N, C-alpha and C positions, 0 to 999 in steps of 0.2 A: 503495501500499499503505498503510495506516493506521501511524504511529509515534507512538511517545511521547516528549517531549522531557522527560527527567529532570532535567536541568541548570536547568529554569525553574517558578517559581510564581508566577500571577498572582493578586493578590489585592486587593478593595476595603476600605479600614477604614471600616466603617460606623456610626455612633449618633444619639442624640439630640443634640440641642445643647447646648456645654459640659461633655458628658460626658471630653472628652479626647483627640479621636481626633489632632489635629492635633501635640500634645506628645508623645503613643505615637510618631507616623512621625518625632518629632526624635530622640527616645533609640533608635530602630531604626536612622536612619541612623548617630547617633554609635558606638552599638557595633558597627557592621559595619564599623566603620572608612572611612568614605566620606569623613570630614573629618580634616585631617592633625592632628596632637598639638597643634602652635601654633596652629591656626585660630583664628581670633575668630569663633563661629556665634552669630548673635542667637535669641530664643525666637521657636519658633511659624514656623521657617524657610520652612515650605510657604504660609502666610498672606501671600503676596507684595505683594498690594494694600493702598495706603495705608488706605483703608478698612477693609479685612480685619483688619489688623492695629489698628488704634484699636475697632474695635467688638469683636472680639477672636471672631468669627464666620467661616469659611469660606463661601464666596458660590461661586467656582468649584470645580471637580473639578482637581486637581492630580497628577500623575504624577511617579513618582519611581522610583528602583532601589535594593536592596542585594544584597551578597552575603554570603551566609551559607556557609562551608566553602565546597564545591565548586557551590554553588545561588544562581542569579541569584532574586532574589524582586522581579518587578514590582509597587510598591504605588501604589493610586491612593485619595487622601485625599478623601474625599466631603464636601459641606456637611450639616450636622444639621438644619438651618432648614427646616422645610414648605415656604416659600413657594419654594426653592429644588429642590423633589422634583425636577423636571424631570431637572437634573443628577445625582441619584440612579439615577433609572429606568433612562439610557441606559448609563450607565458599567460598569452591571453584567454588561450582554451582551460587553463587552471581557476578564472575571474567570473564572477557573475556582473561587474560593470568595471568602467574607467572611470577614472579623474583626468580629465585635459587640462594640462597646465598650459597657459598661454601668457608670454610676457605683454603686459601693459603698453610698452613702448614699441617693441617690434613687430605685437601681431602674431599674423597666421605664416610661418615657414614651412619651406619646402617639408621638412621633417613632421612637422606638425601633421600634414596632408596624409602624409604616408602612415604615419599611426592610426590616424584617426580613420581613413578609410580600411584596414585593417579590424578596427574595432566596430566599424559599422556593418562591416564583411559578415562578423561574426552574429551580429543583431545585439552588441551589448548597448546597456542603457550609458549614457555620457552622464556627467556632471561638468560643466567648465566652470576652471577656477582661473580668473583671470590676474595673473601675481604682480607684484613688484608696481603695488599702485601708489607706493610712495615716492617713485622717481620724478623727479621734478620735469619730465618730458612725457609722463604717462599721459596717454591718450585711450582711456576704456572705453569710452561709449562708441567709437572710429574700432577700434579692436571688437566689441561686441557684433558689431556688422562686418566685417570682415569672417569672423569666424561662423558668423549665420548664412553668409555667400557660401563658405567653404562644406556647410554641410549639405545646401543644397544643389551646391555643383557634386557632390559623392552621392546624390541621390538617396538621401536620407529620410527614412519613414515619417510619418507627422508625428509621430512617439518621440523620435528622436530630434525632431526639431523644435520639440517645446521642451527642449534640455534644459535644466535650471542653471543659473549663471550665478554664481558666487564670487566675491571679488576681495584677494586679500594682500597682505605683504608677509611672506613668508619669514622674512628677517625680521620683522618687526612681531612676529608672532600674532596678528591678528586679522579678521577677516569679518565680510560683511554681505549684505543680499544687494547693497548700492555702494559707489565707490565712497562716496560722503559716511554710510555708516562704517565703513569698514577702517577708514582713515581715524576714526573716534571712538572704536571698539577697544576691546582689551584683551581678547582671547579670540581663538578659532571656534568657539562653539557652535556657531553659523555652520560654518562648513562641516563640522559634525553632524549637526543635524541633517544637514541636506542628503550628506551620503547613507546616514539611515533610513530616510524618508523613501530616497530614491534609486536607490542601488538595490536590486530584490534580495531578497535572504534565499540560500541556495536549497536545492529540492531534490528528493530522491527517495528510496525504497530502502530503508536502514535494514530491513528482512532479506531481501534479495540477494543473489550473487553478488559477491565484491567486482567491481569496477574502478579503475583507479588508473588514469591515464600518467606516465611518467614525461614531464614537460620541462625537468631538469636535473642534471648529475649533477653532485657534487661528489667530490675524491677525497678521502679521508686514508693515510698512511696505514693506521693502524684496524681499522674496519672496512677498506676498500670502498666501492663503490655505493656512493648511496642516492635511490631513486625518489625524488620529489614532486608531487603532482596532489590533485585535490581529488576528496574519495565522492565518485558520483553515487555508487548504490551500495549497498552491501555495509556490512561492518567487519573491521580486521583487528585482531589481539596478536599479543605476543606469541611467539609459536606455532602458529597460523601455518598450514601447507597452503599454499597458492601456486598458481601457473603463471610464467609470462606468456601471451601472445602478443601476435603484432597484426594490425590489420593490413599491413600493404606486404608481409611476408607470412602468408595462411598454413604454409609449413611448420612455422615456428610454433614450439610448443616444448615447456621445460618446467618442471616443480623444483620449485625451493621451500625453504621455511623463514618466516619472519623472525628473524633474533632480535632486532631491536625496533621500535617505532617510537618516533619524535613529533611533536607539536611546535610550534615557534609561539613562545610566550616576550613578547619584546625582541631584545636583538638576540637572544636563548634558545637553544633547541634543547626543549626538556622532554625527559623521558616519558613516555605513558605505556599502561596497560592495553587498554584497547580506541579505537577511535570509529566514527560512522560519518553518515554523508555531510559535505560541506566541508569537512575539515581538511587544513592544507597539512600535509602530513610528510616527513622523512624517512624513509624504510630501508634497513640495511640488512646483509645478509644475503644478496643478490650480488655477484660477482659478475655474472655476464648480463647486465642489464643494460639499457641504451635508451636514448630521447626516441618517445615515439611509442615502445612497449606500453602494452596494457598490464597491470596487475589484476588477475581475477580467479575469482573463487575456483576450486579444482572441481566441482559437480559439473560446471558447465560454463567454460571459461570462453567468452565471447570479447573481442578487442573493441575497442574504442576507434571510431575513424580519427584521422589525424591527418593534419593539412600536409602537403610536402613543402619541404623550406625551399624557397630559392635557390638556385643554383648561383654558384660563385662566378665571380666574373675577370679577376684577375688571378696570375701565377708566379709564382719565382721559383727558383730553384735553389735549393740549400745545399750546400756542397760541405763535406770535410776539409776543414781549413789545411791548404800544403802550402802555404808561403814560405819563407825562409825563417820567420819569426811564429812558426808554428808552435804550438805546446808550450810557449813560454807562460802563459796568463791562465790559460783556463783549466779547468778541473776537468774536464766530458771533452774528448777531442776528436772521439773514434766515430765511425760509421754506425758500427752499434747504437752507441748512447744515443745520437743524433735520430736515428730511427726510432729508439723507445721512446726517447720524450715527445717527438712528432707525435706517435702513436697515441702515449697517453691525453696529448692536448684533445685529440677525435673523442675521449670520451664524455669529454665536457660542451665542445664547441662542434656544434651541428652543422656550421655555415662553412666549415674546416674541409679540405678533401687533399689527402696524400697519397701521392701516387711513386710508385717505385719510376728509376730510370734505367736507360742502357748501361749506366755507371752504375757500379756497386757503391760509390761515396756520395752519390746523388739523389736528391727525393725531390720532385714536384710537388709545392704547395700551393693550393689553389685559396683564394678566400672571396671576401665580399668587395675589399676597396683597401689602398694603400695603408688606408689606418689600422685597419683590420688586422695586415699583415706585419705591419712593424710594433705594433704592442707584440704579439707573438715573439717576434726577435727581441725586442727589450727585455721581453720575460725570460727567455732562454737565457740571454745574456747576464741575468743578474743571477740566474740561478748557477753559472759557471761553467757556461757551454762557450765554446768556440767553435766555430764556422765561419763558411763566405755563404754570400746571396748575390743574385744575378739580379740586373734590372726587370722589374715587373712586364709580364708581358699580358695582353686582353687575351682572354678567351673566346676564341672566333666559334662561330655555327655555320650549318650549311642548310638550306632550307630543301623544300621536298623537290626542286627544281635544279637543285645543286649548286645552287648560288650562293655565294660567301656575305655570310650576314656576322652583323660585330654588336657588342654591347653600347648602348647611347648612354650619355648622362644631362640629368635634365640640372643646370645650374643656375643657381640666383644668386647674382653679383650685387652686394649693396657698396657704393662708391661716391665720395663727392665731386661734383660734376666736373670740377677741371681733368677727374683722371678716366672717364668716360671713353672717351678718343681713343686713349692708348690700350685699356679693356676686348674695345670691339678689334681693334687694329689684331691684337695678340691672336684674340679667340678666332678672328676671321680664317689668319693662317692655318690655325689648327684645325680647319673645318668644321668649324661651329656656325650655326645658324642662329639668327637671333629671334625668339619667338614672340617677345615682349619688352615694352622698356615705359617707363614711368616715370614720373619724380615721385620719390618716398619721402623722408620728413628728415626735419633740419639739414636741407640744404644736400641730402643721398640723392640719388638717383639708383632706382631699382631695375636690374638688365635681365635678360631671362635667356640663356643660351639652349639650344640642342645641340649638344657635341659628342663625338664617339670619346670614350673611356681611354682611349690611349691617347686623344690631343691633351687630356689633363694630367698625364704623367709628366713630370718634373718642370707643371707649368706655377706649381701653388706659391715656391719661393720668386718666382720673377713676378709672380701678382702682388707680393708683398712689397716687394722694391720698387715696381711700379705703381702702386698706391701708397708709398709711404708708410705704410703699416697701416692706412686708415681702411683700408678695404675688408668685406666681409663675404667671405664665399661658402655657399654651400652646395652640397649636389646629390641628388639621388638616382637611382637606375633607372633609366627609364624604355625599359625593352630592346629589343634587336632591330637594326636596320638592314640595308644592305650597304655593302663596304664603301667608305666614303673615296678612297683613293690613297695616297701616299701622303705622309705629315711629315712637313719638314724636323728633323730632330733638333738637338740642341747646338746654338751658333758658335759657341765656345770649346778650343781644343783643350788638350790637358798639358801641364808639364809635367814629365816623367822622367821621374831620378835614373841617372845613367850608371851610379856605382852606391856602393851597400859600405853604410858607415853611419857616424853622426853628424846632423847637419850641421855646420858652425855656419858665425856671421856672414865672413867674408864671402860664401856661396852661394847663401840668402840674397844678401845685400846684392849681387849680380843678377841673380834671378827674377827680384821683383819689381825689375825693368821689364819684363816680360809678362806680368800677369799678374793675379792675386794669388795669394799663397796661405797655403792649408797648413802649414807646419811651422814652428819657430826654432831658434838656435838649441842645440841640445836633443833633440827629436831623432831618434833612432832610423833612417832609413834603408830599405834595401832596391836593387836593379829593378826597375817596373813598378818600383811603388808612386804612385799619383801623387805630387805633392801640392799641385796649383794649380790652377784655371788658367790658362791660356789668352791673351788678347785677342789672338788670331783664331781661327775655325780649326787649325790642324795641330796636331800633337807636337811637343815639343819636345827635345831629351835635355835636360839640364843636370848638373854636377853641383847638386849644393853640401858635398861634403869636399868643394874645393877649400883651402887654405892657403893664407898668402906664404909663401916660402920667405923663410927668413935668408937676406942678406947682408952684407958688409958696408952695402951702400942704401943710403935715406934721401927722399927727394922731400922737399921742403912741402908739408901740408900732408903727404901718403900717410902720416899717420894719424890723420884726423879719425876719431869715433863715427863708426859708420851707424847711421840712422838708418833701421830695420823700418817699413810701414806692419803694426799689428797685423798679425794674419787672422785669418777667417776660422773659427772652429766650428766646424760642421756638426750639428745634429745628425741623427740616423735619420732620420726624414730627408735632411739636404742632401744628404750620400746618396740614398737610394734615389731620390728624383735629379741628382746632378749624373750617375756613371750611363755608359753608352754601353752597347751589346758588348763590345770588346773587353768591359771590365765589371770586378768585380767589388763589393764592400764586403773585409775582412773585421770580422764582429767578434771581439775577445771580453770578457768583464771588463777590462780596462781601458781597451784602445777600439778607436773605432778607423780603418784604413781604407783607402782605395787603391785597388791598383788594377795591374791590367793582367787579363787572362794568363797572357804570355809574357813571361817578365824578361825573357831574353829580348832584345831590341833585331839582331838579324833574324832571328826565328820569325818575331812579328811581323815584318816586312814582307819575308815570305809566305805566311799566312795571308797578308793582304792581297800580294799579289796575284793569289790562287784563287782568293775571293772573286 
């Protein structure tokens, strides 16, 4: 018999990147009494990873819960960046409604549209929270109109169009049903009330056969894989025997025993003996469980339907490090280490794909975008892995007529008016088609382009230079279209070290006339290592280890102090953006180096001739 659990609400917080989801969850946790009065709580408590905290972005979805009066609200904090859209797609299966957070100044952005489309497609009720209304430039009423237009554009139902709006400042911890009310409020009570009233309580049959869709996998060194999901029907107890089945793999059938069962209380996982419909639980004791599996009762196991996750659009090759400096800084350096780590990542990241290549020391890794793959590289680097990565390549497809198709991106750019011309020119040469251009707010212009994904590789750094750091660029996958033709690659060549040794000031002083350097004095270099960017388009060998030889003669002024221009310290993303097809980024726990695939200059010239 179908029952409703009025004491539970399951919600996901969805939004564009930087619109304040994680800060909002912080405040809901604080105001629900989750923390002790004297407890020291850091900002963005849900962003647990080091990289998440440094970059101010959420990468993995997180579960938590708060109590409001007599209702337990299970909250899933989701990533806002398009590269982690796979996370958003699957966790929405776990909830009964969403809170859409929108910046009161920026309004509807590309990712707002992406996450809202997913939520409306699943028929989920929406509570719209217009956040950051305390900003001086906030325009809440205009943003409400933008969101309603977006609802209509996405063919929302009449019920969805009647979604309630709440205005809030997550930073100040207050909310109201109008902007004025929110500014004068003292707490988030109107948001809590709206969630409880408008998000439906979970329904199911507690006496039926167990059905629980695994939407997230956590991994623990001690207990192995932990499957997380919402119980749709039935009841599960510790030591129960269950089956693992999968909608897309009818032949899959495994019998396992539930060793431990957890529910979320605030930021903690708490062990429970049993759990029933509507609860979001974590189950351990399942070594071979995957995202999309259903944990079902043993008598009549029926799998729950699950959406196929969008395909990856970008790939990179991960190589074992074979540079002259290999093995000096890393803890894990072999192909076995590399393979095991990439396979482990597949346990928790459904948007990732790892394939073997013709070479035993190299693996093809495909993901949703540059950021998605660079986060994986940075994580592995911090764990002590040492390896090399190639330039990103887009994944082409062919249609039924054998025509080549390529992934497209819809790019939304907000820039000050004076830089619009430069942006249009640059994206035009990269086969971008302008689809919209309109004045935005505060002297900015919003330009939208439909552009091949490969046209964006290496552009982000140029964009920041061209707009003096004032531009905002967001992109999201926009389907496949026929191949657009060749795109010119970078206009500058590399300065390549011609000797192995330590870079010295005298050698660097002579080299800096040729272009921008990536290294400073005292840096160890090897032959074939890229030490800078040439002002011209071709590569240039350069000796940065060259010393001024001691002689017994001195010319007037020859011993003046050498003035070195400060070198460019390249981040991981900048290195990946910069490299050409014949270069690799050497990644170690302590260093990032760019190198030529073929280190020997003679061999390199031969290879170039043969190509």
